[in-house]
N, C-alpha and C positions, 0 to 999 in steps of 0.2 A: 790515594783513594782506597776505600775499603771495598770488599766484595759486595757489601750491602748497597753500594752506589752503582753496581754493574746493572746493565739493562737485562742481563740473563739471570737476574736474581730469582730464586725459587725457594720458598720456605721449607720444602721437603728435601732439598738436595744437600748432601753432607758438606759440599764445598762452600755453602752459604752460611755456615755456622758463624756465630759472633766472633770478633777478632780476639777477644780475651781468652777464647777456648784454644787458640793456636799455641799459646805458651804453656799449656798443660796437656801433654800427650795422653795421660790417663783419662782426663775428663773428655778429651776429644774422642777417644775410643768408645767411652760410654755413650757419648752423644750420638755417634754413628750407629751404635747398636739400638738406641732408643728410636732413632728416626727410621731405621730399617724395620723395626717392630711395628711402628705406627703405620708405615706404608703397607705392610702385610695385613695389619688389622683392618685398614681401610678397604683393601681389596676384598677381604673376607666379608665385611659388612655389605659391600656393594653386591657381591654374589648372593648373599643371603636375601637381600631385599629384592633382587631380580627374581629369585626362586619364589618368594612369597607373593610377589606381584603377579607372576604367571599363574600361581595356584588360585589366587583370588579371582582373577579374570576368568579362569577356567570354570570356577564354581558359578560365577554370575552367568556365563554363557550357557552352562548346562541347565541352570534354572530357567533361563529365558526360553531355551528350546523346549523344556518340559512344559512351561507355561503356554507356549504357542500350540503345542500338541493337545493340550487340555482346555484350550481357550473357550471352546463351545459350551463347556459346563462350569466354567469358573465365573464368579461374580466380578463386576468391575472394581478395580482397585484404584482408589482415589489417592492413596499415599504409598509410594514405593521407592526403594533405593534405585536410582537410575545412573549414578556415577560415583566412582570411588576416587577420593582425593588422598594421596600419600604425602605425609609430612615427616620424612626421616631426618634424623640428626646424624650426619655421617661421621663427624669427628668425635662427638661425645659418645656414640654407640647407644643412645637411648632408643627404646622401642618406638616404632612409628605408629601412627593412628590412622584408622580407616574411617573416613567421614561419609555419611550418607546424606544426600541432599533431598529434602522433602519437597519435591516440586508440586505434589498434589495440592498442598496448601497455597503455594504460589499461584497455581492455575485458578483455584477458587477465588483468591484475592483479586487476580486480574479480571476474572469474569465479573466479580462484584463491581470493580471500578468501571468496567465497560458498560454494565447495566446502568450505573449512575450517569455515565456520559451519553448513552444512547438516547437520542431524541428523535421523535417522529414529527415532521413538520406538516401542518395543514393550514389552510387560509380561507377566511370568509371573503366572499366577493359581493359587491353591491351592484346587481344588475338593474338597469332601468326597468321599472315595473310596467306591465301592460296597462292600457287605458281602462280596460274592464277586468274586474277581479270578482271572484265569488265573495259572498259575505264572510266576514271573519267568524271563526267558530272554534270550538273545542271538541274533544272526543270524537273526531272524525277519522276517516280512513282514506289513505292514498295508496293505490295499488297499481303495479305495472302489469298490464294485461296485453299480451301480444304486441308489445312495443308502445302501448298507450298508457299514459299515467291517468288513472281514473280516480276522481274524488267523489265520495258519496257521504251524505248525511252529516251528522254532527249536531252540536247545540250552539246556536247563536243567541238571538233574542228568544228563540223557541226551538224545539226540535225541527230538523231539516230533512228533506227527502230528495234534494236536487242531485243531479249527476253532471259533472263537469270533466272535460278532458284538458290536460295541460300539454301543450306542444313545446317540448324542450328545445327544439331547433329554432323556432321563432320566439320563444319565451313569451307565450301568450296563452290565454284561457279560451276555451270554447264551451258554451253552455249547450247541453244536449236535451232535446225534447224526446223522451222515450215513447215507443209505440207499444202495441199489444196490450197485455193485461195492465191493470192499474198499478201504479208505483207502490212500493212497499210503504208501510206507515212511517211517518217521520220518526227518526230515532237517533240516539247517540250511544256510545259505549258498546257498539256492535263490533263484529269482526268481519273482515273481507279478505278473500284469497282469490288468486287467479288459477283457473283451470282451463287450459286451451285458450280459446278466445272469449271465455265467459268470466264474469265477475260473480262470485258466490258470497253472499252475505248471510250472517246468522246472528240471531239474538239482538241484544241491546235493550234500551229502555225508551219509552215514549215520554217520560217525565214523571213528575209527582202528581198523584191523583188525590185531590182533596176529598172526594167522596169515599175512597178506600183508605185514605190516610197512609198511603204507602206509594212507592214507585211502581209504575206499570212496566213490567219486564216481559220480554218476548223470547220465544224459542222457535221461530219460524225460519225456514230456509228459502231464500229467493235468489234467482239467477238472472243476470243481465248480460245479454249478448252484445258485445262491442261491434259486431258486424251488422246485425239487423237493428240494433238500438232498441231492443224491446225486453220487457221483463217477463219472466215465467215463474210459476209456483209449482215446483215438482212435487209429486206424490211420494212421500217417504214411507218406509215401513220399519219394523223392528221396534225395540224399546224406545220410549220417548224420554229424552233427558229434560230435567227441570229447567224452566225459563231462567235466564241469567243475563248479566251484563258485565262489562269490564273483564271478560275472560280473554284467552288467547287462542288463536287458530292458525294452523299452518297446513300446507299441502305436502303429502308424501306419496308420489305416484298417483294413484287414482283415489286417494283417501284425503279427506279433510279431518285433521286431528284437533280436538278441542280439549282444553284443560282449564280447570279452575273457574273463577268468576265469583259473582256475588248475587244472591237471590233477592227477591222483592222485600224480604224481611231483614235483609242485611247480613245474612249468613254466608260465610265463605265456603266454597266448594273445593274438595280435594280429589275429585273424580277425573277420569280420562275417558273420552269418547272418540269414536271415529265414524264417519259416514262415507260410504262408497259413492263417488260422484258420477257413476254411471247408472247404478241401480237405486241409489238414494236409500240404502238400508243402513240404519244405525246399529252400532255394536258398542257395548259397554266394555271398555278395556281395563277398568279399574282393578279388577282381580287378575289381570294378565300381566302384571308388572311385579318384579321381584321385591320391590319396596314401595310402600304406599307413598304417593306423591304428597307434598305438603299442601294444606289448604292455602289458597293464595288468590288475590285479585289485584287489578291494576299493575300487573307485571308485564313483561315483554318476552316474546319468543320468536325464534326463526329456525327454519329447517335447512340443513346443509346436507345434501344428498348427491351422489354421483350422477352426472349427466349422461343421457343416452342409455340408461339402464331401465328395463321394464320391471316395474315393481307391482306384482299381482297380489302380494300379501305383505303386511308389516313384519311377519315372522320369517320370511324367506331368508335362508342362510346364503346370502350373496357374498362373493369374495370382496366386493367393493365396500360392504358394510363393516369389514374388519379394520378399515382405516379409522384410527381413533378420532379424527376430526369430523366424521359423518354422524349425524343424528339430529335430534331436536334440542335446541339450546333454550334454556329459560334463565332469566336474570331479574333479580329484585322483586318488588311487589309488596303488598300489604298482607301479612300473615297474622294468625292469632297471637304470636309472640311479639309482633311489632313489625317495623319496616325492615326489609331484608336487602342485603347486597350479595347474596349467594349466587354463584353461577353453577348451573347443573345441566346435565344432558340426559336425554332419553335415548338409549342405544337400541337400534332396530336390528332385524335379521336374526333374532333368537327368541326362543320361548322358554320362560316368560321374557318380556322386554326388560331391559336393565336400566334402572334409574341410578345415576351417579352424581355426586357432588364433585366438582372439579377443583383440585388443588392448584391454584394459580400462583405465579411468581410476580413480584413487584407489588407496589402499593395498590390495594383494592379501591374501587370507587366507593364513595360514601353510600350508605343505604338510601333507597329511593323507591318511589312508585310514580306512575304516570309518565314514564320516560319512553324512549324509543330504542330499538335494537335493530341495526341493519348490518348486512354482510357486504363488505367490500371484497368482491371475489378476486379481482386482479391482484390485490396485495395480501389476500388471505388474512383479513382483519375483521374483527367485530367492533362496531362503533356504538357506544352507549352515550346518549345525549339527553340532557335535561332531566326533568322530573322534579319531585319535591319530597321533603321529609319534614319531621317536626322540629328539627334542630337547626336547619339552615337559616341564614339571614333572609331578609326581604320576604317575610311571611312563609318561609319554608321552601320557596322556589329555588331551583338550581339552574346554573348556566354551565355546569361542568361538561367537558367532553372527554370521554375515556376510550382508549383504544386497546384491544386485546389482540396479540399475535397468536394465531391458531397453531402455528408450527410448534411452539413450546408453551402455550398458554401463559404468556407473560403480559402483564399490563405495562404499557410503554409510557414513557414521559412524553407529553405532548407539548410542542411549541406552536402556539397559535398566532397566526398573522392576520392582518386585516382588522377591521373595526369589531370590537367585542360585542357579541349579541347579548340582549337582555336575558334574564331568567325566563325559563319556559317549561311548561308541563302540559300534559294531555294534548300534545300536538301530533302531527303525522310526519313521517319521513320515509324516503325511498332512496336507493342508491342507483344512479344511472351512469354507466361507464366509470369515470373517476370522480364523480361528484355526488354529494349527498344533498338532496333537496328537502327542505323543511317548510311546513305550512301549518298555520293556525296555532291553537293552543292558548293557554293562559299565561300571563306574565304579570307577576306581582298582584294577583287577585283580579285582574281584568283581562279581557280578550286581547291577545297579542298582535292583532292586525291580520291583514290578508296578503301580505307580501310573501313571495317565495324567496327564502334564503338559501344561498348556494355555498356549500363547503367543498373546496378542492382537496381531494385526498391523495393525489399523486404528488409526491415530494419533488419529482423532477420538473413539474410544471409550475412550481412556486419559485419565482425569481424576483429580485428587487426591481422596482419600477422607478424610473426617473420621471418626475413630473414636469421636466422641461419639454416633453413631447406633447403637451396639452394642445389640442386643437381649439379653435374658436368655440366659445359657449360650451366647452367640455369640462366637466368636473373631474377631480381625481378618481372618483369612483367609476365614472364612465370610461376613463382611460384604462383602469385596471380591467374592466370588462372587455374593452376593445382589444387590448393586447392579448388577453386570454383567448378570445375568439380567433384572432389572427394567428396565434400559435398553433391552432388546430391545423 
């Protein structure tokens, strides 16, 4: 057998030279010298690579330490070398390469894939409707006042002035007969906000006047006490704002802030007003904003402010107002340029007030007006529902449900369970606990009915239902309702 068959064969050992070299002593000597040279050259290459590897890692470590010490003033780096990969060729003696892995792009790609996969689940539930319901209507208001859901006004067969309470525990309506002063004039397109135990309404319209050949628009302030069940007309002071309808109003501390709307002649407003709900003094804030607000009507607004904070002025520099999610949000509406889908915020606690358009992530909702905007406080989400525009099918009416995450201002992909609701616009909506309640509005050009539609917003409460548990005379919709209530 040859030495090549030996188990101890090693290509770099002189004793493992080919058998034909043994017959030529001179060639054997030269081969030994070549192998010894190669062995020394190999060791030299390895030592050199070790030195260079130490030098590279030392440089990287030094830069990382310098970066950490100056991190407070350095911008965020999205693409950086984070790992060195050595590829030496030991036997050929070729120079090695130092590769930098660009993980910044990998992170961005992963985030994009996660955004595509991220889905927020909501579900419509069909609750058994109460035997008595208010008349169906559009351009009404539904407001949470001291735990009560208060419905006022709207337009059905004619402008309405009734007051109804909705009991979410019994899922039933209560018609209220107010006392005290006479009720406000029947109206629609008004605004209503909660202040303490009072419902405060402003403006709206009584309808179209054939004598005047224009709509009759209001600018009065009326207060309804949910304790005493009576109306009052406060005496206000200060500058009087022009009558309007289809504006927006929110409460910030002791102030009701009003923006936009449309006049009796059909002109859009771009002004900003506030009324103190203790003294009832009006203040024109239009010139107290760093940027003129756009003229708009039929839009939606909501205020998100810190709880438990006393706000004596809209300009108070409170630490809580520095949180970017706090302020007055506006979305959509009819503008002189057309129908909008812009989301903007009026930031408080500074003089002048700051108006900003929010750059959101994800696909934006389609442009719309006559929609609703509610705040799901538990999930820190904004919910945009319904509305209409001039491009949508079914006469321009929309049934879309859009959800914005306030943490990063990202529009989420919504996975909707339950029976799809019809298109809807000029309706009313409130958020109670984990549910959004929707009432009234137009659907496909006609009134959408007087049912209260319930949307579950808590992803953890949405579970598949087996219809094998149906009780006698129970429909699948009743089963879903029963299981949802039992889960509480």
